[in-house]
C-alpha positions in Angstrom: 109.1 9.1 31.8 110.0 12.9 30.8 107.2 13.8 28.5 105.7 17.2 28.4 101.8 18.0 28.5 102.5 18.8 24.2 104.0 15.4 24.0 101.0 13.7 25.5 98.5 15.6 24.0 99.8 15.0 20.3 99.9 11.3 21.3 96.4 11.1 22.9 94.5 13.4 20.1 95.4 10.6 17.2 93.2 8.1 19.0 89.9 7.8 18.1 87.6 8.1 21.1 84.2 9.2 19.6 81.3 8.2 21.7 77.9 7.3 20.1 74.5 8.5 21.4 72.7 5.7 19.8 74.5 3.0 21.7 73.2 1.6 25.0 76.5 0.2 26.2 78.8 1.9 28.5 81.1 2.7 27.3 79.2 3.8 24.0 82.2 2.8 22.0 84.7 0.2 23.1 87.5 2.3 21.1 87.5 4.7 24.3 89.1 2.0 26.1 91.9 2.0 23.9 93.0 5.3 25.2 91.9 4.2 28.6 94.4 1.4 28.5 97.3 3.5 27.5 96.5 6.2 30.2 96.7 3.2 32.6 100.1 2.1 31.2 101.3 5.4 31.6 100.2 6.2 35.2 101.8 2.7 36.3 104.8 3.9 34.8 104.7 7.1 36.8 104.2 5.3 39.7 100.7 5.1 40.8 100.6 1.5 41.7 96.5 1.6 41.9 96.0 3.0 38.3 93.5 0.7 36.7 90.6 0.6 33.8 87.3 -0.7 34.8 84.7 -2.6 32.8 82.9 0.4 32.0 85.6 2.3 30.6 86.5 4.5 33.5 90.3 5.1 34.6 91.1 5.3 38.5 94.5 6.1 40.0 96.0 7.5 43.4 98.6 10.1 44.1 99.5 9.2 47.6 100.0 12.1 50.1 103.1 13.1 51.3 102.4 15.2 54.1 101.5 14.5 57.5 98.6 16.9 57.7 95.0 15.7 57.2 94.1 17.0 53.9 90.7 16.7 52.3 91.1 14.1 49.2 90.9 16.0 46.0 90.2 14.8 42.7 91.1 15.9 39.1 88.7 14.7 36.4 88.7 14.9 32.4 86.9 12.8 29.9 88.3 10.6 27.1 85.5 10.7 24.5 85.4 13.3 21.9 81.9 14.8 20.6 79.5 13.1 17.9 79.1 16.2 16.3 82.1 15.8 13.9 84.4 13.1 13.0 87.5 12.3 15.6 88.9 9.7 13.1 92.3 10.3 11.5 93.2 13.5 13.4 96.2 14.9 11.9 97.2 17.8 14.5 99.0 20.7 12.8 101.4 23.1 14.8 102.0 27.0 14.4 104.7 27.4 16.1 105.5 31.2 17.5 101.7 32.2 16.0 102.8 35.6 14.5 99.0 37.0 14.4 96.4 36.9 11.8 94.1 34.1 10.6 95.0 30.5 10.4 93.8 28.8 7.3 93.8 24.9 7.5 95.8 22.9 5.0 93.4 20.0 4.0 90.4 22.1 3.8 91.5 25.7 2.9 87.7 26.8 3.1 88.0 26.3 6.9 89.8 29.4 8.4 90.4 30.2 11.9 89.8 33.8 12.3 90.7 36.3 14.7 87.5 38.2 14.1 85.4 35.1 15.5 88.1 33.9 17.8 89.2 36.7 19.4 91.6 35.1 22.2 93.8 34.5 19.3 95.2 38.0 20.1 96.6 36.8 23.4 98.4 34.0 21.9 101.1 36.0 19.9 104.4 34.3 20.4 102.7 31.0 21.6 102.5 27.6 19.7 98.9 26.7 18.2 98.0 23.2 17.7 95.0 22.9 15.2 93.8 20.0 13.0 94.2 19.8 9.2 90.4 20.9 8.7 89.1 17.4 8.3 88.3 16.2 11.9 88.0 17.2 15.5 91.3 18.1 17.3 89.7 16.5 20.6 91.3 19.4 22.9 87.9 18.9 24.5 88.9 17.0 26.5 92.3 15.1 25.5 94.3 18.7 26.6 92.6 17.9 30.5 93.8 14.3 30.4 97.5 15.4 29.2 97.3 17.9 31.8 96.5 15.8 34.6 98.9 13.3 33.5 101.5 16.0 33.5 100.8 17.1 36.9 100.7 13.8 38.1 104.4 13.4 37.1 105.5 16.4 38.7 104.0 15.7 41.8 105.6 12.4 41.9 108.9 13.3 40.9 109.0 16.6 43.3 108.8 14.8 46.8 109.7 18.6 48.0 105.8 19.8 46.6 103.9 18.8 49.6 100.2 17.7 49.2 97.4 15.5 50.4 96.2 12.3 48.7 95.0 13.0 45.1 92.6 10.8 42.9 92.5 11.0 39.3 89.2 10.1 37.1 89.2 9.7 33.5 85.4 9.2 32.1 84.0 7.9 28.8 80.7 9.3 27.2 81.0 13.0 28.8 79.8 14.0 25.5 76.5 11.9 25.2 75.7 12.9 28.5 76.3 9.6 30.4 80.1 10.8 31.8 79.4 9.6 35.4 76.3 7.1 34.7 78.5 4.3 36.2 81.4 6.0 38.2 82.2 4.3 41.7 82.5 7.2 43.9 82.9 5.1 46.9 86.1 3.4 45.3 87.2 7.0 43.8 86.9 8.3 47.6 87.3 11.7 46.9 85.8 14.6 48.9 85.9 17.4 46.2 86.7 17.0 42.3 87.6 19.4 39.8 87.0 18.8 36.1 89.8 20.3 33.7 87.2 20.9 30.9 87.1 24.5 30.5 88.3 26.9 27.9 90.1 30.3 28.2 93.2 30.4 30.5 92.4 31.6 34.0 88.9 30.8 34.0 87.1 28.8 36.8 83.4 27.9 36.2 81.1 27.2 39.2 77.9 27.6 37.4 76.2 25.4 34.5 73.2 25.4 32.8 70.3 23.2 34.1 69.4 20.7 31.3 66.9 18.5 30.1 66.1 16.8 26.9 62.7 16.4 25.4 61.4 13.8 22.9 58.1 14.5 20.6 56.6 11.7 19.3 53.8 12.3 16.8 51.3 9.5 15.4 49.7 11.0 12.4 46.8 9.1 10.0 48.5 7.4 7.3 46.6 6.4 4.1 47.1 6.0 0.6 48.1 9.2 -1.1 45.5 8.8 -3.9 42.7 8.5 -1.3 43.9 11.2 1.1 41.8 14.1 0.6 40.2 15.2 4.0 41.7 12.2 5.5 45.6 11.8 5.8 47.7 13.7 8.7 51.1 13.2 7.5 53.0 13.3 11.0 56.4 14.4 9.1 54.5 17.6 8.2 53.0 17.9 11.8 56.6 17.5 13.3 57.9 20.6 10.5 55.1 22.8 11.8 56.1 22.3 15.3 59.8 23.0 14.4 58.6 26.1 12.5 56.9 27.4 15.2 59.9 27.2 17.9 60.6 30.8 19.0 63.6 32.1 16.8 64.9 34.5 19.8 65.5 31.5 22.1 67.6 29.3 19.7 71.2 28.9 20.5 72.0 31.0 17.6 70.2 33.9 19.1 71.2 33.7 22.6 74.2 34.3 24.6 75.2 35.1 28.5 72.8 33.8 30.9 70.0 33.6 28.4 68.8 29.7 27.8 67.4 28.2 24.6 65.1 25.5 23.2 67.2 23.5 20.4 66.2 20.9 18.1 68.8 18.1 17.8 67.1 15.7 15.6 64.1 14.8 13.6 62.9 11.6 12.0 60.1 9.8 10.6 57.3 8.9 8.2 54.0 9.7 7.1 52.9 7.6 10.1 55.0 8.3 12.9 57.5 11.3 13.4 60.1 12.2 16.4 61.5 15.1 17.1 64.4 15.4 19.6 65.2 18.6 21.5 67.2 19.8 24.4 66.0 22.6 26.6 68.8 24.7 28.7 68.7 27.6 31.3 70.6 28.6 34.3 67.6 28.3 36.6 65.2 25.4 37.2 62.1 27.7 36.7 63.4 28.9 33.5 63.7 25.3 32.2 60.0 24.6 33.4 58.8 27.6 31.5 60.5 26.8 28.2 59.3 23.4 28.4 55.7 24.6 29.1 56.1 26.8 26.1 57.1 24.0 23.9 54.2 21.7 24.9 51.9 24.6 24.6 53.3 25.0 20.8 52.9 21.1 20.3 49.6 21.4 21.7 48.3 24.4 19.4 49.9 22.7 16.3 47.7 19.6 17.0 44.5 21.1 17.1 44.8 21.3 13.3 45.1 17.6 12.9 42.4 15.8 15.1 43.1 12.3 14.3 46.4 12.7 15.4 48.2 12.4 18.8 51.7 13.2 20.4 53.6 12.0 23.1 55.9 14.7 25.2 58.6 13.2 27.2 61.0 15.0 29.3 64.3 13.5 30.8 66.5 15.3 33.2 70.3 15.5 32.1 71.8 17.8 34.7 71.4 20.9 36.9 73.5 24.1 37.7 76.2 23.0 39.8 76.3 26.6 41.6 73.7 25.0 44.0 76.0 22.4 45.4 79.4 24.6 45.1 77.7 27.7 47.0 77.9 25.1 50.1 81.3 24.5 50.1 82.9 28.3 49.1 86.4 27.0 49.6 86.7 24.7 46.6 86.6 27.5 44.1 88.2 29.8 46.2 91.4 27.5 46.4 91.5 27.1 42.9 91.3 31.0 42.5 94.3 31.0 44.2 95.9 28.4 42.2 95.4 30.3 39.3 96.8 33.4 40.5 100.0 31.5 41.7 100.3 30.2 38.4 100.7 33.6 36.9 97.2 34.3 35.7 94.3 36.5 36.8 91.7 34.5 37.8 88.0 34.7 36.0 85.2 33.1 37.5 82.2 32.5 35.3 79.3 30.4 33.9 79.4 27.7 31.2 76.8 27.6 28.4 76.7 23.7 28.8 77.6 21.2 31.3 80.4 19.1 32.4 81.0 15.7 34.3 81.1 18.0 37.2 77.5 18.8 37.0 76.2 15.7 38.0 79.3 14.7 40.0 78.0 17.6 42.3 74.7 16.4 42.6 75.8 12.9 43.5 77.8 14.3 46.5 81.1 15.1 44.6 81.2 19.0 44.5 82.9 19.5 41.2 83.5 23.0 39.8 85.1 23.2 36.2 88.9 24.9 35.3 90.0 25.8 32.2 92.0 23.3 29.9 92.8 26.0 27.3 90.8 24.5 24.0 88.9 26.5 21.8 85.8 25.9 19.1 84.9 22.7 20.8 83.0 19.9 18.6 84.1 21.9 15.4 87.1 21.2 12.7 88.2 24.9 13.7 88.9 23.4 17.6 92.3 24.9 18.6 94.7 25.3 21.5 98.0 26.7 22.4 100.8 24.8 24.0 101.7 27.4 26.5 97.9 27.3 28.0 98.2 23.8 28.6 101.5 24.7 30.7 99.6 27.0 32.5 96.7 24.7 33.6 99.7 22.1 34.5 100.8 24.7 36.7 97.2 25.4 38.1 96.8 21.8 39.1 100.3 21.7 40.9 99.5 25.1 42.8 95.9 23.5 43.6 97.3 20.5 45.4 99.8 22.8 47.2 97.1 25.1 48.4 94.8 22.6 49.9 97.7 21.0 51.9 98.9 24.9 53.1 95.5 25.4 54.3 94.4 22.3 55.7 
């Protein structure tokens, strides 16, 4: 096989792997296994004889060590699913060869334009080959770019025996986009000491910090009665839910925050006159900030409910993930080695934080410390998603260099 990272990427993105938050199965959609089976077949063809897809939709494989040194077992991880935010069916990738600058209009929907003013990283892509959608779907660079990069790096490591490295594990997960990416991962079978998710954005960036994250579900039980006899008796649960949403502080919404500021974000509302439900996510870089926001949210609910004495509410908080920096700071060599690998791959390393989370967030707290490395994609979860071929190649070089760094420093 002589596929380039671009060949692989274009092959993977046309496979619909959208996950489903409403599903209770694992994986949440069987179609994710369609890509999993393709990846296993390619891994076997590369020569990784233990590659397999398990019943939960995880792909496992091993690149055996080719050194006499005792090297920690590292893992590279990416997720196969695409986000429920926008359709990932019938993806038609478009190529802008030797990008000359300027805005990029998407052909199937001219109203969708990737504007340089909104995507300043485009200024660093002059002469590169840019992959976009046609404007009607997601691209799937999140995280099929990571898949393509890991697969291509695996091919390079297997084909070039002079590149010395320790044992390397590969893990491809389902359902990352709905927060269940590592629910059923078998870490004992994986057998890794440390890991890296290839799931970041700008070339050269390494993230060792994420949000801490919770979900909050609020259920309002109102007082239902025929509207013809409702005077001073009806308490409409829909209106109560609307009043709660209206009271959310606008300055701590996602659209009003950046950097290290967290937010409270309603993600769904549904109901009837008798009962209504609000789903929200709460994000902050510290657990204390998370707790404060949740206390503020419940205080709003209690205050609104005072005007509806016949109604009740339930307030349910569920932990989603925590800031992985707490774990990674105990193992500084993981990030230090990644920084060196990025430098050797010809870039200036940039350490930063993710205003979100990755599989690495939960893996870190499950005993597998796991920072995040760039995969090169931009504008995730939208039809404006794009990536450059050259940035994917830089990610491949980073993986290969990282394997070498761990072996050299063992």
